[in-house]
N, C-alpha and C positions, 0 to 999 in steps of 0.2 A: 505712616506706622499705624497698625491696627492694634490697639490696647490689648493687653493679656490680663484679664482679671481673673482671680481665683480666691477661694475661701483663705482666710487668714486662720492659720493653724494656732492652736493653743497648746505650747510646750511646757514642760516642767519649770524652764527659766522663766516663762510669763508667770506662771502660778506663784513661784518663789519670790519673784519680784514684787509681787503684792502681798504674799501672805507673810513672809518672814519680816519684812519691817514693821507690818501691821501687827504681828506677835509680840515683837520686842516692845513695841510702843504700847500695847495693852499692859504687858508685864510692868514696864515703867510707870505708867498710869496708876496700878495698883500699888505699886511699892511707894509712890509718891503718897498715895491717898493714906496708906497704914503707917507711914512716917509721920506725916503730918497729924494725921487723926488716929493714933495707935488704937487697935481693936483689944477688947477686954483688958484696959488699963495696962496693957504690956508696952513698953518703951522700945521701940524700933528705931535704930539709928542707921543702918547700913542696909543694902539690898540683901546681903546674906542672911541678916536676921529676918528680913520680911520673906524672902524665898523658904527659909527654913520655916517660919510660921506657916506659909502657904502650904508646904508638905504636910505639916503636922495636922493642918485642917482637913487636908485632902485625905489622909488615911484615918482620922479619926472620926469624921463625920460622913464619909462615904457620900459625897455629892452624886446627885443624879446625872444621868446622861444630859439632861437639859442644861446644866452648867457647862459642860464641855462644848455643845454646841453653841451656847452663848458665847464662850470664848472665842470659839471659831468664827462665828458670824462677826464679833466685834473686830477681830483681827483683820478680817476682810474688808469690813467697812473703813476701818482707819487705813488700811493699805491702799484702798482704792481712792480714798480721800486726799491721800499723801502724793498719790501718782501724778497729777497735774502740777503740783506746786513744789515737789522736793527739790528737784534740780535747780528752779530758780531761787530757792531759799539757800541751798547748799553752797552754790557756786560762789557767792561773794564772801561767804565765810572761810570757804577752803580755798580761796584764791591764792594765797601766799605759797601753798604746796605746788603751784604750777612752776614755780622757779626751779624745782628739782628736776624738771624734764629739760634737757640739754637745749633743745630748739627755742625754749621759752625764755632762757637766760638773757638773750641779748635784746628781748622786746621790752619796751617801755612798761610798767606796770599798768597804767592808764589805758594801754591798746590791749590788754588782756581781755578780750571780750569774745564770746562764743559767736561764731565758729572759728575765731581766732585767725582772721585774714592777714593780720599783721605776720603770721607765722608761715601761713599755706598759700598766699598770694604774692610772696616776694622771696627774695633770697634763693635758696637752692630748690624751692617749690615753685618759682614762678612760671617756669616753662610748662610744668605738668598744669598749673592752675590756668594758665591760657588755653592749653588743649580741652581742659575740662569746659571751661566757659564756652569755647567755641562750639563743643559738641551739643551743649545744652541750649544754647541761643539758636543752633541751627534747627533744632526741634521745636523751640518755642516760638521762632519766627519775630522774636524781639529781644532787646537787651534785658540782661539780667537786673540792670540797675532799675529797671522800670517795672518789675514785679515785686509784690509783697513778700516778705518773709526774710530770714537771715540768709543772703545768697553768698556764695553758690550752693550752700548746703542744702538748703530747703528745696531748692529744684533738683538737685542731684537725688535727693531720697524720692522725690515724685517720680523721677525718670527711670530710676531703677525699679519701682513699682510697676510701671508700665512695660518696659522692656526685657527686664529679668527678675521675674519674681523670686527666684532662688537666691540671686545675690542681694536682692531687697530683704529676704528673710534673714540673711547674716547680718546685715545691718539692723535689722530690727531687734535681734539677740543681742546684739552690743548695747542698743539703746535700753533694752530692759535691764542688762547688767549695770548701766549707769543709773537709772532710776532706783534699782535697789540700794547700790552703794550710797546714793544722795540720802535716801530716807534712813539707811542705818547710820550714815554720819550724823545726820540731824538727831537722831536718838543718842548716840555718845556724846554729842555736844550739849544736849539737854542734860544727860546724866553729869556730865563734868559741871554744869552751871549748878544744878541742884546739889552737888555734894559740896561745892564752894559755899553755897548759901547756908549749908548746915554747918560748915566750918567757921563761918562768921557768926551766926546766929546761935547755934546750940553746942558748941564744942565742949563747954564745961560740963554738959549733961551726957556726952558720950561716954559709955562705960567700957565698950570693948575697942580700946584703940588700934590694936594690931589689924583688926578688920576694916576699920575706918581708914587706915592709911594704905592698905591693900586696895580697897575699893577706889581711892584717890589715884592711885599710881596706875591701876588698870584702865581707869577712865581717860587718863591722859595719854596712855599707850595707845587705846583704842582710837581716840579722837585722832592722833597723829597718824596711824596705819590707815584709817578709813578716808582721811582727807588725801593722803597719797594715793590711796588705791582708787578713789573716785576720780581724781584728775587724770592719772594714768589711763584709766579705762575710758574716760571720755574723749582723750586724745586719741586712744585706739580706734574709737568710734568714728572720729572724723577721717582718720587715715584709711579705714576700711571702706568706708562709703566712697571716698575719691578713688581708691584704687578699683572699686567695682565698678564705677562710671567708666573708667579707662577700659576695663576687661569688656564691659558690656557694649562698648562703641566699636570693639573689634570687628 
């Protein structure tokens, strides 16, 4: 088998997977700083107040282009820093949401570990799993159990990279979506922890209660939605990768 290498393309999904979470985290850091250390002796208790203050500063002081460039660079820096760790951090926190996927409900909680071999190497997927392992081991000339990584998923990704770059790109796009949702979930989780801290420590000083409760409700909803979305997207990434291996082996 002659490997087929080509340049890895950068798409809008790859860019957004880095920039969007980085931008959200940048805003959260600014909001956190302003709430903990209020500017100009102004008490800010919710992101709505902090964002309103940010807009007022934006239009009153006319910041230079340098400020926007600094925010852009900060968002990319934070986004790239989160890229290798977001999934590892988000997975254990959002793990309960896996039980909303039908195939995962019958699996014990302790066995729900990526790439979820308890689901995809047994039951109704056992036959296809054996076929995938047979294809991969015929190319590797060794057992998958003797290779490093989370098998058979890791070998499946490398196999697609060599024999079918088009199908591999589809799997890579799915992985980029997973990383983006993981980083956004962590941001929403951080936001929820932050508001609960304010609720405990500074509730008596909160003046605008409707905004505060709205922030709390939106935070809870965003955590739940992103936890569900992250796990459904990660499950789809595994399905697409294994399906693509079967297609590439035809």
